[in-house]
C-alpha positions in Angstrom: 16.6 -19.8 2.2 15.8 -20.9 5.7 19.6 -21.3 6.4 20.0 -17.6 5.8 17.7 -16.8 8.8 18.5 -16.9 12.5 17.4 -20.1 14.1 14.9 -20.0 17.0 14.8 -18.5 19.5 14.3 -15.1 17.8 17.0 -12.6 17.3 15.8 -10.5 20.2 16.2 -13.4 22.6 19.6 -14.2 21.3 20.8 -10.6 21.9 20.8 -11.4 25.6 24.0 -13.3 25.0 26.6 -10.5 24.6 29.0 -13.0 22.9 26.5 -13.9 20.2 28.3 -11.6 17.6 26.2 -13.0 14.7 23.0 -11.9 16.4 24.3 -8.5 17.2 25.7 -8.0 13.7 22.3 -8.9 12.2 20.5 -6.6 14.7 22.7 -3.7 13.6 22.0 -4.5 9.9 18.2 -4.6 10.5 17.7 -1.7 12.8 20.4 0.8 12.2 18.8 2.0 8.9 15.6 2.6 10.7 17.2 4.6 13.5 19.4 6.5 11.1 16.5 7.3 8.8 14.3 8.4 11.7 16.9 10.9 12.8 17.7 12.3 9.3 14.1 12.8 8.6 13.9 15.0 11.7 16.7 17.3 10.9 19.9 15.6 11.9 22.8 15.5 9.5 24.4 12.1 8.8 27.2 12.5 11.3 24.7 13.4 14.1 22.4 10.6 13.1 25.3 8.2 13.2 26.1 9.4 16.8 22.5 8.9 17.9 22.6 5.4 16.4 25.6 4.5 18.4 24.0 5.9 21.6 20.9 3.8 21.0 22.9 0.6 20.4 24.8 1.2 23.6 21.6 1.6 25.5 20.1 -1.5 24.0 23.2 -3.6 24.8 22.9 -2.5 28.4 19.2 -3.0 28.7 18.5 -6.1 26.5 19.5 -8.7 29.1 16.5 -7.6 31.1 14.1 -7.2 28.2 11.1 -9.6 28.3 8.9 -10.0 25.3 5.3 -9.6 26.5 2.8 -8.6 23.7 0.2 -8.1 26.4 2.2 -5.3 27.9 4.2 -3.7 25.2 6.1 -4.4 22.0 9.7 -4.2 21.0 8.8 -1.5 18.6 7.4 0.7 21.3 10.3 -0.1 23.6 12.8 0.8 20.9 10.9 4.0 20.1 11.3 5.2 23.7 15.1 4.6 23.5 15.4 6.3 20.1 13.3 9.3 21.1 15.3 9.7 24.4 18.7 9.6 22.6 17.4 11.9 19.9 16.1 14.4 22.4 19.3 14.3 24.3 21.1 15.3 21.1 18.6 18.1 20.5 19.1 19.4 24.0 22.9 19.3 23.7 22.7 21.2 20.4 20.4 23.8 21.9 23.0 24.6 24.5 25.6 25.4 21.8 26.0 29.0 20.6 24.0 29.7 17.5 24.9 31.7 14.4 22.6 34.4 13.2 19.8 32.9 11.2 20.7 29.4 12.3 17.8 26.9 12.8 18.2 24.0 15.2 16.5 20.7 15.1 15.0 21.6 18.4 12.6 23.9 16.6 12.0 21.2 13.9 11.2 18.6 16.6 8.7 20.8 18.4 6.5 20.9 15.3 5.8 17.2 15.5 3.3 16.2 18.1 3.8 13.0 20.1 0.9 11.2 18.5 2.1 12.0 15.0 5.6 11.1 16.0 4.5 7.7 17.3 2.4 7.0 14.2 5.3 8.0 12.0 7.6 5.7 13.9 5.2 2.8 13.6 5.0 3.2 9.8 8.8 3.6 9.4 9.5 0.6 11.7 7.1 -1.7 9.8 8.4 -0.6 6.4 12.0 -1.1 7.5 11.3 -4.7 8.6 9.4 -5.5 5.4 12.2 -3.9 3.4 14.8 -6.0 5.1 12.9 -9.2 4.9 12.1 -8.7 1.3 15.7 -8.2 0.4 16.5 -11.4 2.2 13.9 -13.7 0.6 13.5 -12.3 -2.9 16.2 -14.6 -4.3 14.1 -17.6 -3.3 11.3 -16.8 -5.8 11.1 -16.6 -9.6 10.8 -13.0 -10.9 7.2 -13.6 -12.0 6.2 -14.8 -8.5 8.0 -11.9 -6.8 6.5 -9.3 -9.2 3.0 -10.7 -8.5 3.6 -10.2 -4.7 5.4 -6.8 -5.0 3.0 -5.2 -7.3 -0.3 -6.3 -5.6 0.7 -6.8 -1.9 3.2 -3.9 -1.5 2.2 -1.4 -4.2 -1.5 -2.1 -4.2 -1.9 -2.5 -7.9 -5.2 -4.2 -9.1 -4.7 -8.0 -9.1 -6.6 -8.4 -12.4 -4.3 -6.0 -14.2 -1.1 -7.4 -12.8 -2.2 -11.0 -13.5 -2.8 -10.1 -17.1 0.5 -8.3 -17.6 2.4 -11.2 -16.0 0.6 -13.9 -17.9 -0.9 -15.5 -14.8 -4.4 -16.5 -14.0 -6.0 -14.6 -11.1 -5.9 -17.7 -9.0 -2.2 -18.3 -9.8 -1.4 -14.8 -8.8 -3.2 -15.2 -5.4 -1.3 -18.4 -4.8 2.0 -16.8 -5.7 1.3 -13.8 -3.5 0.2 -16.1 -0.6 3.5 -18.0 -0.8 5.7 -14.9 -0.7 3.6 -13.3 2.1 3.9 -16.4 4.2 7.7 -16.5 3.7 8.0 -12.8 4.5 6.2 -13.3 7.7 8.6 -16.2 8.6 11.6 -14.0 8.0 10.2 -11.2 10.2 9.3 -13.7 12.9 12.9 -14.8 12.9 13.8 -11.3 14.1 10.8 -10.5 16.3 8.7 -13.4 17.4 5.1 -12.2 17.1 5.9 -9.1 15.1 2.9 -7.7 13.3 4.8 -5.8 10.7 2.3 -6.1 7.8 -0.4 -3.8 9.3 -1.1 -1.2 6.7 1.7 -2.3 4.3 0.5 -5.5 2.7 -2.7 -5.1 0.8 -5.4 -7.8 0.9 
């Protein structure tokens, strides 16, 4: 419900107040899984990934008072990527300076295999999926199971609307109406975190 979401201004704006513990708690809940997953997928173990998460959060806490949302210049997604990549690379560099056992493989070697363009695209996808996943878990309880399944199966999983409508006992028009309602609510939830976030690109099917 709307009461479950942060009120305007968006969460990113509220983070400028270091004493807004509710905002910071929600930021951690939304973005830590993204950062943690990004690190683990690129070779860090859970302990190291947790360490990188902490370094990223410290950097954000220091920089966020000066952060200005300007979609014409950059996005929070890109800004966060720069911070995460920097802290990840710092960890890789530190590990590379440690003595290695025979046959040991470092994440430095793993990271070198992923070109910058591929890394940025991967980050974009992971970032968007993370926001949609978070928002979905928040709003699902607002809808009947039939309505949610219509959205999930057609908008997120890309199943044919005709087949899903038949299996759920809905007319095609009713399915589209249900999907539209959930999509609109999902966008509202994401907007509460990042005003202007375009987190549906490539994830929600038309």
